[in-house]
C-alpha positions in Angstrom: 11.5 36.8 166.7 14.4 36.6 169.9 16.4 39.1 168.3 13.6 42.0 168.9 13.4 41.3 172.4 14.2 44.0 174.7 17.3 43.2 177.0 16.7 43.7 180.7 19.6 44.0 182.7 18.9 42.6 186.3 21.5 43.8 189.3 20.5 42.4 192.7 22.7 40.5 195.1 20.2 38.5 196.8 19.9 34.9 194.5 16.2 34.3 195.4 15.3 38.1 194.3 17.3 38.1 191.5 15.5 34.7 190.0 12.3 35.6 190.8 12.8 39.0 188.9 14.6 37.3 185.8 11.7 34.5 185.8 8.8 36.9 185.3 10.7 39.2 183.0 11.3 36.0 181.0 7.5 35.3 181.1 6.8 38.6 179.7 8.9 38.2 176.8 12.1 40.1 178.0 15.8 38.8 177.4 17.4 38.8 180.8 20.9 39.4 181.9 21.5 38.8 185.2 24.5 40.5 187.5 24.9 40.1 191.2 27.1 42.8 192.3 28.0 46.5 191.1 31.1 45.5 188.9 29.2 42.7 187.3 26.7 45.2 186.5 29.2 47.7 184.8 30.6 44.8 182.7 27.8 43.8 181.7 26.4 46.8 180.4 29.5 47.4 178.4 29.0 43.6 176.8 25.2 43.5 176.2 24.2 47.3 175.8 21.0 46.5 177.5 17.6 48.5 176.8 16.5 49.1 180.5 18.1 48.4 184.1 16.7 47.1 187.1 19.2 48.0 189.7 19.0 47.1 193.2 20.0 50.1 195.6 21.7 48.1 198.3 24.9 45.8 197.4 28.2 45.2 198.9 31.4 47.0 197.2 30.0 49.2 194.5 26.1 50.3 195.1 23.3 50.5 193.3 23.7 54.2 193.2 27.0 54.5 192.3 26.7 52.3 189.4 23.4 54.3 188.5 25.8 57.6 188.8 28.7 56.1 187.0 26.2 55.0 184.0 24.5 58.2 184.1 27.7 60.2 183.4 28.8 58.5 180.6 27.3 59.7 177.2 27.3 56.0 175.8 25.0 54.7 178.6 23.3 57.8 180.2 19.9 57.1 177.9 19.6 53.3 179.2 16.6 53.9 182.0 17.4 52.7 185.1 15.0 51.8 187.7 16.3 51.3 191.0 15.0 49.0 193.8 15.3 49.9 197.5 13.8 48.8 200.8 14.8 52.8 201.5 11.2 54.2 201.5 12.1 57.6 202.9 11.3 60.4 200.7 14.9 61.6 200.8 16.2 58.4 199.7 14.0 58.5 196.6 14.9 62.0 195.8 18.8 61.0 195.9 18.0 58.0 193.9 16.3 60.1 191.4 18.7 62.9 191.5 21.3 60.6 190.9 19.9 59.7 187.6 17.6 56.7 188.1 14.5 56.9 185.9 12.1 55.4 188.3 12.3 54.0 191.9 10.3 51.2 193.5 10.2 50.4 197.2 10.7 46.6 198.3 8.7 44.6 199.2 7.1 45.2 195.6 4.3 44.0 193.2 5.8 41.8 190.3 3.1 43.1 188.2 3.4 46.8 188.8 7.2 46.5 188.3 6.2 44.9 184.7 4.3 47.9 184.0 7.3 50.2 185.0 9.6 48.4 183.0 7.1 48.9 180.0 6.4 52.4 180.6 10.1 52.8 180.5 10.4 51.3 177.2 7.6 52.7 175.6 9.7 55.8 175.9 12.9 54.4 174.6 12.0 51.4 172.5 8.3 51.9 171.7 8.3 49.0 169.1 8.8 46.1 171.4 6.1 47.0 173.6 3.7 46.9 170.3 3.5 51.0 170.0 2.8 52.4 166.6 5.8 54.7 165.2 5.4 57.6 162.7 8.0 59.0 160.5 7.1 61.5 157.5 4.4 59.5 155.6 5.6 55.8 156.9 3.7 54.0 159.8 4.6 51.3 161.2 2.0 49.6 163.6 4.2 46.7 166.1 0.9 45.1 167.4 -0.4 44.2 163.9 2.9 44.0 162.2 1.7 46.3 159.6 3.7 49.2 157.5 2.0 51.4 155.5 3.5 54.4 153.3 1.1 57.6 152.5 -1.7 55.0 153.1 -0.6 52.3 151.2 0.4 48.9 152.5 4.1 47.6 152.4 4.9 44.1 152.6 7.9 43.7 154.6 9.8 40.3 155.4 10.3 40.1 159.1 13.9 41.4 159.0 13.4 44.3 157.3 10.2 45.0 159.8 13.2 44.7 162.4 15.3 46.8 160.9 12.4 49.6 159.9 11.3 49.6 163.6 14.9 49.9 164.7 15.2 53.1 162.6 11.9 54.7 163.2 12.7 54.3 167.1 15.5 56.9 166.7 15.2 58.9 163.4 18.8 60.5 162.5 20.7 58.1 164.7 23.6 56.5 162.6 23.8 52.5 163.2 26.7 50.8 162.3 26.5 47.4 160.6 27.4 45.5 164.1 25.1 47.5 165.9 22.0 46.5 163.4 23.1 42.6 163.9 23.1 42.8 167.6 19.6 44.9 167.6 17.8 42.8 164.7 19.8 39.5 164.5 20.6 39.3 168.0 24.1 38.8 170.0 24.1 35.0 169.8 23.5 34.6 166.0 26.7 34.7 163.7 25.7 36.4 160.6 28.0 38.2 158.3 28.0 42.2 158.4 27.4 42.0 154.5 24.1 40.3 155.0 23.0 43.9 156.6 23.4 45.4 153.4 21.3 43.1 151.8 18.5 43.7 154.1 19.0 47.3 153.8 18.7 47.0 150.2 15.3 44.8 150.5 13.9 47.5 152.9 14.9 50.6 150.4 13.0 48.8 147.6 10.0 48.1 149.8 9.9 51.5 150.8 10.2 52.9 147.3 7.9 50.8 145.8 5.3 53.1 145.6 7.0 55.6 144.3 8.4 57.5 147.5 11.9 58.7 148.1 14.3 56.9 150.1 14.3 58.0 153.4 17.5 55.7 154.2 20.7 57.5 154.6 24.1 55.7 153.7 26.8 57.2 155.8 30.2 56.3 154.6 32.3 54.6 157.1 30.0 54.5 159.6 26.5 52.7 158.9 22.8 53.5 158.2 20.2 56.0 159.4 16.7 56.9 159.2 16.5 60.6 157.7 
């Protein structure tokens, strides 16, 4: 379902390059948000909370390197992976890009196939379930590729929403998710769902997780939301 798609923010001031990137990322199953300059990029990050950013270095006004610097100094955005695109191939430029906080650096002209592989490599680190990785927490195993969940070796039956909720929790154990954050991540930003719906599905997930006799691994944090562990 679209709600589990990772969101990629593409920041590129050349329209043709921006559209090629967006087209290829969408073909790979990603949700794409586009920005044509640094100011727009910073606004999009605040509005869209992307999972990864593909960022052009050379842009008028606010450069890609400045966008990267600003995002990496803020606690709420510093963990978003940034892949910097640049025609600058000198080692000193690569070092500067990486020292500013970029997680990867790709020199133009680049291979689309290679760039897609690098996007997936970064997501494997930050949102492993979306690229088919197997997640483990205590005695719970979630296999994103086969869509199976087991607890202490026994298969659990989860609906699609409960599966996406569990994968969100298992990607970041201990993190407290608000109802609004879970709605954005699990249901999607374009769908209006009442926040109480989250509680209903959390209840179903708890029931499924404890059906085989295990303790409830989900924690309700009063006034804040839910967490795994």
